[in-house]
N, C-alpha and C positions, 0 to 999 in steps of 0.2 A: 080354122086354118089361118083366117085373117088375123087373129090375135097372136099368132106365133111370131110374125115378122116384127111387130113393135117390141116384144119381149126380147127377141134375138138382138135387135139394135140396142136396146137398154143394156142387156147383159154385156155386149161387145164393148159398148161405150165405157161401162164400169171397169171392165178388165183392162182396157186401153189406158184409162186414167190412172188405175192402180199400178199398172206396169211401168208406165213412164214416170208416175209420181215417185215411185221407189228410187228410180235412178236420180231423180232431181233431189230428193231428200238426202240420199247418200252423198251426193255432190255438195249439198249445202253443209252437211255435217263436216266434211273435209275442209270446206272453205272456212267454216267457224273455227275448226281446229287450227288451221294455218294462221288465222288472225291472232289467235291466243298464243301460239308458239312465236310468231313475229313479234308481238308485244313483249313477251318474256325475254326473248333474246336481245331485243333492243334495250331493255332495261339492264340486263347483265353486261352487255357491251358498253353501254354508257357508264356503268360503274367502273369497269376496267379503264376506260378512256379517261375518266375524271382523275385518275391517279398518275397519269402519264407525265404531267408537267413536273410534279415533285420527284418522280422517279428518274426522269431524265436529268434534273438538277443533281440528284444524288449520284447517278452514274458519272456525271461530269467531274464532280468532286473526287470520286474514287479514281478515275482515270488520272487526274492530275497528281494525286498522291502516288499512284503506282509509277507513273512516268518519271517521278522525282526519286523513285527508289525507296519510298517510305512504306512501312508496313500499313496495312489496312485492317481495321477492326470490323468484321462482319460475321454475325452469328449464322449458324447453318439454318437455311431456309427449309421448312418442311414442304412436303408435296402439297400442291395447290390444284384445286380443281375448278371446273366451270359447271356447277350443279345443273343449271337450267339447259345448257347445251348437252351434257351427258344424258340427262333424263329424256331428251327429245331427239337424240342423234338419228334415230331410225325414222323419225317423222319429218325430217327436214325437206324431203322431196315435196311434201305438201306446199311448201313456199313457192314452188315453181323453179324452173331450171336456173334463172339468173341469181335469185336470192339464195337458192341452195348452194350454188357455186361460191357466192360471196361469203356465206356463213362458214362453209367448210374451210375456205382459204384463210379467212380471218382467224378462226379458232385454231387452225394449225399454226399460224404465226405466233399466236398467244402461247401455244404449247411450246414452240421453239424458244421463245423468250424465257419461259419459266424453266425449261430444261437448262438453258445456258446459265441462267442466274442461279439455279440450284447447284450446278457444277461449280460455278464461282464460289458460292458460299461454302461449299463442302471442301474444296481443295485449294483455296487461296493461300493457305499457310504452308501447304506441302509442295506446290509447284512455284515456278519462278514468277517474279513480278511481271515479266514480259507476257507469260502465258495469261496471267490474270488481267493484265491490260488489254490484250487482244480480245479476251472474253467480254470484258466490260465494253469494248469497242463494238463487238458483235451485238450485245444487248441494246446499246444505243442506236445502232444502225437498224435493228429490227423495229424500234419505236418510230425513227424517222421515215422508214420506208413504208410503214403500214398504218400510221395514225390517220392520214387524210382518207385512206381507203375505208378504214373502220368507221370513221365519222359519216362518210357517205352511205355506208351500209346501214348504219343505225337510222338514218333518215329514210332510206328506202324501206327498211323493216317497219318503221312507224307508219309510213304511207300505206303499206300493205295492210297494217293492222286497222287502219281507218276506213278503208274502202268498203262500200256496200256491195252486197251480192248482185243486186240489180244492175249496178254500174259496171261491175267486173264481167258479168255474164248476161248481158241483155237479150242475147238471142235465145238462150235456155229459158229465161223467164217469159219471153214472148211466145215461144213455142208451147211451153206449159200452159200458159194462160189461154192460148188459142185452142189447144186440145181440150182443156177443161171446159171452156164455153161451148165448143162443139159437142162435147160429150153430154154436157147438161142440157143443151138444146135438143139432143137426140133422145135423152131420157124423158124430158118434158113432152116431146112429141109423141114418144111411145106411150106414155101415160095418157096423153090426150086421145090417141087412137083407141086405146083400151077402153076408155069411157064412152066413146061414141060408136 
């Protein structure tokens, strides 16, 4: 009967570590996935941002032509996508509330720009120059209103991608470490009791 208590302590300790370890492992997997998503989105947004200066200059030239009543040569723009964002749209919540909000807002603004520019490229020859000029102005305004927000978001995404698990979740790491040490000491104590 004396041998049952140490065995029960050892079994309970093992179950406790396994149970809590499962939650920590799942949390770590989500954390690791969020870092990868953050890094990928930062790269995709950086690529978009890098083209904005040339794009803004082109839009300024278009607006000047249209405001002078001159025709504008612009080929029709095909649909464009953001493959990293689209592949990870349902996982954006892993980034946390603030980053998820920023990513959703920024990509919606990118979509609004692309839609406006696509309308312009498709219909600039059939609608009036005033309509085209207003649409060019909307495209420029979308860039001006959102570029600094997008740059800040890229920085925040990069910071998220670089943070360590222990730094972000120190309480969870400390609790798991404490439970593991307690369980191991109980296990060794049970083994010691069984031998004596």
